[in-house]
C-alpha positions as CSV (number, residue, x, y, z in Angstrom):
1,M,1.3,-6.9,-27.3
2,A,4.1,-4.8,-28.8
3,G,2.8,-2.8,-31.7
4,A,-0.9,-3.5,-30.9
5,E,-3.3,-0.6,-30.9
6,P,-4.0,0.6,-27.3
7,D,-7.2,-0.8,-25.9
8,P,-9.4,2.1,-24.7
9,R,-10.9,-0.2,-22.0
10,R,-7.4,-0.6,-20.5
11,S,-6.9,3.1,-20.7
12,L,-10.2,3.6,-18.8
13,L,-9.1,1.2,-16.1
14,L,-5.8,3.0,-15.7
15,Q,-7.5,6.5,-15.6
16,V,-9.8,5.2,-12.8
17,F,-6.9,3.7,-10.9
18,H,-4.8,6.9,-11.0
19,A,-7.8,8.9,-10.0
20,A,-8.1,6.7,-6.9
21,L,-4.4,7.2,-6.1
22,G,-4.7,10.9,-6.4
23,A,-7.6,11.0,-3.9
24,V,-5.4,9.4,-1.2
25,D,-2.1,11.1,-2.0
26,G,-0.1,11.4,1.2
27,R,1.3,14.9,0.5
28,R,-2.1,16.2,-0.4
29,R,-4.0,14.7,2.5
30,V,-1.5,15.7,5.1
31,R,-1.4,19.3,3.7
32,A,-5.2,19.5,3.9
33,A,-5.3,18.0,7.4
34,L,-2.8,20.7,8.7
35,A,-4.3,23.6,6.8
36,Q,-6.3,24.7,9.9
37,D,-3.3,24.4,12.2
38,A,-2.9,28.0,12.9
39,G,-0.1,29.4,15.1
40,A,3.6,29.8,15.1
41,D,4.7,27.2,17.6
42,P,7.7,25.1,16.5
43,V,6.9,21.5,15.6
44,A,9.0,18.3,15.6
45,V,8.1,15.9,12.8
46,L,8.5,12.1,12.6
47,A,7.3,10.3,9.4
48,V,7.4,6.5,9.1
49,G,6.0,4.1,6.4
50,K,5.9,3.6,2.7
51,A,4.3,7.0,2.2
52,A,6.6,8.7,4.7
53,G,8.3,10.9,2.1
54,A,5.0,12.2,0.6
55,M,3.5,12.8,4.0
56,A,6.6,14.7,5.2
57,L,6.3,16.9,2.1
58,G,2.7,17.7,3.0
59,A,3.8,18.8,6.5
60,V,6.5,21.0,4.9
61,D,3.9,22.5,2.6
62,A,1.6,23.3,5.5
63,L,4.1,24.2,8.3
64,G,7.1,25.5,6.5
65,G,9.7,26.9,8.8
66,R,7.7,25.9,11.9
67,I,9.3,22.4,11.5
68,T,12.5,22.7,13.6
69,R,13.7,19.1,13.5
70,G,12.5,15.9,11.9
71,L,13.2,12.3,11.0
72,V,11.7,10.5,8.0
73,V,11.9,6.7,7.6
74,G,10.8,5.2,4.3
75,P,11.6,2.6,1.8
76,D,14.7,2.6,-0.5
77,D,12.6,3.3,-3.6
78,G,13.4,6.9,-4.5
79,S,10.4,8.2,-2.5
80,L,12.7,10.2,-0.1
81,A,14.6,11.9,-2.9
82,A,12.5,15.1,-2.8
83,L,13.6,15.7,0.8
84,T,17.3,15.5,0.0
85,G,19.0,18.6,1.3
86,H,16.1,19.7,3.5
87,P,17.7,21.7,6.3
88,V,16.1,20.0,9.3
89,L,14.6,16.7,8.0
90,R,16.9,13.7,8.3
91,C,16.0,10.8,6.0
92,L,16.7,7.1,6.6
93,A,15.7,4.1,4.4
94,G,14.6,0.8,6.0
95,A,13.8,-2.5,4.4
96,H,10.4,-4.0,3.4
97,P,8.8,-6.5,3.6
98,L,11.6,-8.2,5.6
99,P,13.4,-6.0,8.2
100,D,17.1,-5.8,8.0
101,A,20.0,-4.0,9.8
102,A,18.8,-0.7,8.3
103,S,15.4,-1.2,9.8
104,L,17.0,-1.7,13.2
105,A,19.1,1.4,12.8
106,A,15.9,3.3,11.9
107,G,14.2,2.0,15.0
108,E,17.0,3.2,17.2
109,A,17.0,6.6,15.5
110,L,13.3,6.9,16.3
111,L,14.0,6.2,20.0
112,A,16.9,8.6,20.0
113,F,14.8,11.3,18.4
114,A,12.2,10.9,21.1
115,A,14.8,11.0,23.9
116,A,16.3,14.2,22.5
117,T,12.9,16.0,22.2
118,P,12.5,18.6,24.9
119,P,9.6,18.3,27.3
120,G,6.7,20.5,26.2
121,S,7.4,20.2,22.5
122,R,4.7,19.8,19.8
123,V,5.3,16.5,18.0
124,L,3.7,15.5,14.7
125,L,3.8,11.8,13.9
126,L,3.0,10.8,10.2
127,V,2.4,7.1,9.8
128,S,1.6,4.9,6.9
129,G,1.5,1.1,6.2
130,G,4.9,-0.6,5.9
131,A,6.3,1.1,9.0
132,S,6.3,-2.3,10.8
133,A,9.2,-3.6,8.7
134,L,10.9,-0.3,7.9
135,A,11.7,0.6,11.5
136,E,12.1,-1.8,14.4
137,A,13.6,-1.8,17.9
138,P,13.2,-5.3,19.3
139,V,12.8,-6.0,23.0
140,P,15.9,-7.5,24.7
141,G,16.4,-11.1,23.7
142,V,14.7,-10.8,20.3
143,T,17.0,-10.9,17.4
144,L,16.8,-9.7,13.8
145,A,16.8,-13.3,12.6
146,E,13.7,-13.9,14.8
147,L,11.9,-10.9,13.4
148,R,12.6,-12.0,9.8
149,A,11.5,-15.5,10.6
150,L,8.2,-14.3,11.9
151,T,7.5,-12.4,8.7
152,E,8.6,-15.3,6.6
153,Q,6.3,-17.6,8.6
154,S,3.4,-15.2,8.0
155,F,4.1,-15.5,4.2
156,A,4.3,-19.2,4.2
157,E,1.1,-19.7,6.3
158,G,-0.9,-16.8,4.6
159,W,-1.5,-14.7,7.7
160,D,-3.6,-11.5,7.4
161,I,-1.9,-8.3,8.5
162,G,-3.8,-8.1,11.8
163,R,-2.4,-11.4,13.0
164,L,1.1,-10.5,11.9
165,N,1.1,-7.0,13.5
166,A,-0.3,-8.4,16.8
167,R,2.8,-10.7,17.0
168,R,5.1,-7.8,16.1
169,R,3.8,-5.6,18.9
170,G,4.9,-8.0,21.6
171,M,8.5,-8.1,20.2
172,S,9.0,-4.3,19.9
173,R,10.1,-1.3,22.0
174,I,8.4,1.1,19.6
175,K,5.2,-0.6,18.5
176,G,1.9,-0.8,20.4
177,G,2.2,2.9,21.4
178,R,5.6,2.5,23.1
179,L,7.3,5.1,20.8
180,V,4.8,7.7,21.8
181,E,5.4,7.0,25.5
182,Q,9.1,7.9,25.0
183,F,8.2,11.6,24.4
184,R,8.2,13.3,27.8
185,D,5.4,15.7,28.5
186,C,4.9,16.6,24.8
187,E,1.8,17.5,22.8
188,M,1.4,14.5,20.5
189,R,-0.6,14.5,17.2
190,G,-0.7,11.6,14.7
191,L,-1.8,11.6,11.1
192,L,-2.5,8.1,9.8
193,L,-2.7,6.8,6.2
194,S,-4.6,3.6,6.9
195,D,-4.2,0.3,5.0
196,V,-5.9,-1.9,7.6
197,P,-9.5,-3.0,8.0
198,G,-11.4,-0.6,10.3
199,D,-8.6,1.9,10.1
200,D,-7.7,1.0,13.6
201,P,-4.5,2.7,15.0
202,E,-4.1,-0.3,17.2
203,V,-3.5,-2.4,14.1
204,A,-2.0,0.0,11.6
205,A,1.8,0.0,11.5
206,S,1.6,-2.5,14.5
207,G,0.1,0.2,16.7
208,L,2.8,2.8,16.3
209,L,0.3,5.5,17.2
210,A,-1.7,3.4,19.7
211,S,-1.3,5.5,22.8
212,P,-4.0,7.6,24.6
213,R,-1.4,10.4,24.7
214,C,-1.6,10.8,20.9
215,R,-4.5,12.5,19.1
216,V,-4.9,10.5,15.9
217,T,-6.6,11.6,12.7
218,V,-7.0,9.2,9.8
219,V,-6.2,11.4,6.8
220,A,-6.8,8.8,4.0
221,R,-8.2,5.3,3.9
222,L,-9.2,2.6,1.4
223,A,-12.8,3.9,1.3
224,D,-11.6,7.3,0.0
225,A,-9.8,5.5,-2.9
226,L,-12.9,3.4,-3.7
227,E,-15.2,6.4,-3.7
228,A,-12.8,8.3,-6.0
229,A,-12.7,5.3,-8.4
230,L,-16.5,5.2,-8.6
231,R,-16.6,9.0,-9.3
232,A,-13.9,8.8,-11.9
233,A,-15.6,6.0,-13.8
234,R,-19.0,7.8,-13.8
235,A,-17.3,11.0,-15.0
236,Q,-16.2,9.0,-18.0
237,G,-19.8,7.8,-18.6
238,V,-19.3,4.3,-17.2
239,D,-21.6,3.2,-14.5
240,A,-19.9,1.4,-11.6
241,A,-20.7,-0.6,-8.5
242,L,-18.8,-1.1,-5.3
243,S,-18.3,-4.8,-4.3
244,P,-20.3,-5.5,-1.1
245,R,-17.3,-7.2,0.6
246,R,-13.7,-6.1,1.3
247,L,-11.1,-8.2,-0.4
248,D,-9.6,-10.7,2.0
249,G,-8.6,-14.3,2.3
250,P,-6.7,-16.3,-0.3
251,A,-6.1,-14.4,-3.5
252,E,-7.4,-17.1,-5.8
253,D,-10.7,-17.3,-3.8
254,A,-11.1,-13.5,-4.0
255,A,-10.5,-13.5,-7.7
256,R,-13.2,-16.2,-8.2
257,R,-15.7,-14.0,-6.3
258,I,-14.8,-10.8,-8.1
259,C,-15.0,-12.5,-11.6
260,H,-18.4,-13.9,-10.7
261,E,-19.7,-10.5,-9.4
262,V,-18.6,-8.6,-12.5
263,A,-20.3,-11.1,-14.8
264,T,-23.6,-10.8,-12.9
265,I,-24.1,-7.2,-11.8
266,P,-25.9,-4.8,-14.1
267,Q,-23.1,-2.2,-14.1
268,P,-20.2,-2.7,-16.4
269,L,-17.5,-1.8,-13.8
270,L,-17.0,-3.4,-10.4
271,V,-14.7,-1.6,-7.8
272,A,-13.2,-3.5,-4.9
273,G,-10.4,-3.2,-2.4
274,G,-8.7,-4.7,0.5
275,E,-5.8,-7.1,1.0
276,T,-5.7,-10.8,0.1
277,V,-3.1,-13.4,1.2
278,V,-0.9,-15.8,-0.7
279,R,0.8,-18.9,0.9
280,L,4.3,-18.8,-0.5
281,P,6.2,-22.0,-1.4
282,A,9.8,-22.5,-0.1
283,R,11.3,-20.8,-3.1
284,P,8.7,-18.3,-4.5
285,G,9.2,-16.7,-7.9
286,R,8.5,-13.1,-8.8
287,G,5.2,-11.3,-8.0
288,G,2.9,-10.4,-5.1
289,R,-0.7,-10.8,-4.0
290,C,-2.1,-8.5,-6.7
291,Q,-0.3,-10.2,-9.5
292,H,-1.3,-13.6,-8.1
293,F,-4.9,-12.3,-8.0
294,A,-4.6,-11.1,-11.6
295,L,-3.2,-14.3,-12.9
296,A,-5.9,-16.3,-11.2
297,A,-8.5,-13.9,-12.7
298,A,-6.9,-14.3,-16.1
299,R,-7.6,-18.0,-16.0
300,L,-11.2,-17.4,-15.0
301,I,-11.9,-14.9,-17.8
302,A,-10.0,-16.7,-20.5
303,G,-12.0,-16.8,-23.7
304,H,-14.3,-13.9,-22.5
305,P,-13.1,-10.9,-24.6
306,E,-15.6,-8.6,-22.8
307,L,-13.8,-8.9,-19.5
308,L,-10.8,-7.2,-18.1
309,V,-9.4,-7.0,-14.5
310,L,-6.9,-4.6,-12.9
311,A,-5.4,-5.6,-9.6
312,A,-2.7,-3.3,-8.1
313,G,-1.3,-2.1,-4.8
314,T,-1.9,1.6,-4.0
315,D,1.7,1.9,-2.8
316,G,3.1,1.0,-6.3
317,R,4.9,-2.2,-5.3
318,D,3.5,-5.7,-5.2
319,G,5.4,-8.3,-3.1
320,S,8.8,-9.1,-4.4
321,S,8.2,-7.3,-7.7
322,P,8.8,-3.6,-8.6
323,D,5.5,-3.6,-10.3
324,A,2.2,-2.4,-8.7
325,G,0.1,-5.2,-10.2
326,A,-1.3,-6.1,-13.6
327,V,-4.2,-5.6,-16.0
328,V,-5.4,-8.9,-17.6
329,D,-8.0,-9.6,-20.2
330,G,-9.7,-12.6,-21.9
331,N,-6.6,-13.3,-24.1
332,S,-4.0,-13.1,-21.3
333,I,-3.8,-16.8,-20.9
334,A,-3.4,-17.4,-24.6
335,R,-0.5,-14.9,-24.7
336,I,1.1,-16.7,-21.7
337,E,0.7,-20.1,-23.4
338,E,2.2,-18.7,-26.6
339,A,5.3,-17.8,-24.5
340,G,5.5,-21.5,-23.5
341,L,4.4,-20.9,-19.9
342,D,1.7,-22.5,-17.8
343,A,-0.6,-20.5,-15.6
344,A,-1.3,-23.3,-13.1
345,A,2.4,-23.8,-12.5
346,G,2.9,-20.1,-12.2
347,L,0.3,-19.9,-9.4
348,A,1.7,-22.9,-7.6
349,G,5.2,-21.5,-7.7
350,A,4.1,-17.9,-6.7
351,D,5.7,-16.8,-10.0
352,S,2.8,-14.7,-11.4
353,G,5.0,-11.8,-12.3
354,T,7.1,-13.8,-14.8
355,L,4.0,-15.0,-16.6
356,L,2.3,-11.6,-16.6
357,E,5.4,-10.0,-18.0
358,A,5.3,-12.5,-20.9
359,A,1.7,-11.5,-21.5
360,G,2.5,-7.8,-21.5
361,D,0.1,-7.3,-18.6
362,L,2.3,-5.9,-15.8
363,L,1.4,-2.5,-14.4
364,Y,4.3,-0.3,-13.2
365,T,3.8,3.0,-11.4
366,G,6.8,3.6,-9.2
367,A,6.4,5.0,-5.7
368,T,2.9,6.5,-5.5
369,G,3.1,8.6,-2.3
370,T,0.3,6.6,-0.7
371,N,-0.6,3.2,0.8
372,V,-4.2,2.3,1.6
373,G,-4.3,-1.3,0.4
374,D,-5.0,-3.0,-2.9
375,L,-7.5,-2.0,-5.6
376,V,-9.3,-4.2,-8.0
377,L,-11.3,-2.9,-11.0
378,A,-13.2,-5.5,-13.1
379,L,-14.7,-4.3,-16.3
380,R,-17.3,-6.0,-18.6
381,I,-17.4,-4.2,-21.9
382,P,-17.1,-5.9,-25.4
383,P,-14.0,-5.0,-27.4
384,G,-14.6,-2.2,-29.9
385,T,-17.2,-0.5,-27.7
386,A,-16.6,3.3,-27.3
387,V,-15.7,4.0,-23.7
388,G,-14.8,7.2,-21.8
389,G,-16.0,10.7,-22.2
C-alpha cells in the first residue's frame, strides 16, 4: 500500500477508535474519580496492570503530595517511563502474558508493601487487566513453571478469561482478595479499569480487589468505549449501531457474525467489543486474537470493496505482537496473495500478523494507558464516498 492515497474510510475508523480510547484513558478516569476526594490525609498508592502507569499518573494529578509512598507494577512497554524519578512511587515491570521471575518479584513486592503499611493508613489500589500475569505470589508448592503451564494450557484450549482467572485465584497469595487482607486495619479503596464481562471485581485481575474490606469503583469499562465510538462516528455524520452481543467465543466465529451483521443492518457502521479466543497450535506464529479476527474477516469480505473492518485491543498490544490489531478491507486478501502467502494457512498457524503486515494492514498504537477489552468497527461504505465531517 506504499504510495497509495489515504483511504478516508480508514481514517474515519482510526478517528473513531482513538476517540474510544480517549474516553477510557486510565489517567483521565482516575483523576476524575478522585476529584471529589477532599482532605489532606496521606495516601499510600498501589497500581497494578497494563494501565498501571497511566492510572498512577491520574492519582498524582488528583492527590499530589498527599501520596506518601507507592508501588506501580506494569508491563515493560515504556508505559512506566513518565513516572521515572517520582520521589515516592517505585516502579516495577512484570511479564505478560506469561509470568516470569520479574512477575514473582513484583508479587513479593506487593506483599512487602502491604506488610510495611502502618495500621490506620488510607490505601488506594489502582487495578487494570493484565495484573494476573504481571504480579504473582504463588501459594507454597506452586512453581513458576506450573503458573506458566496453566497460561499456556489456556491458550492451547481457548479458555475465556473467567475460566483462567478462576484457576489462578486458587494458586495465589495475592489474588481473590488476599492482597487486600494483608493490609492491617487500613481504609481500603479500589479503582478498577475493567476488561471482563459484567465488570466483576471477583473476575477482573483474578479478583485482586475482591475483598469486602475494599470499596471498589469501576472507573472505566468496555461500555464507555463503545458509547464513545458511537458518538464519535455520529459526530462525523456517520450513523452507527451497537452490535447486540458482546464479542466472545472463537475469533473466526465472531468475525463471521460481525461481517454478516454489518452487511445487513441499515447503518453503515457497526460497533462491537469484548474478547474472543484463539486455540494456539504448538508453535504459533505472530499475532493475537484481534489480528486473527481481522484476517478471518478479510477472507469473508474479500471482493467487497465497500466493506472494512478494524479489530484492535484497547491496551495497544495484541497477543505476541507489538501491534494493537489491524484494519482490513475487500482487497486485503488479494494483497496477501500477491505477497505469496495463504490466509487459510496463516489462520491455522496463528500467524495472522505476518500476513497482515504483508498486506499493509497492521495497526500500531504503542501503550494506550487503558485496557477495557477489544474493539471492532465494521464499516459499509463504497470507495470514493465522502465520509467525515
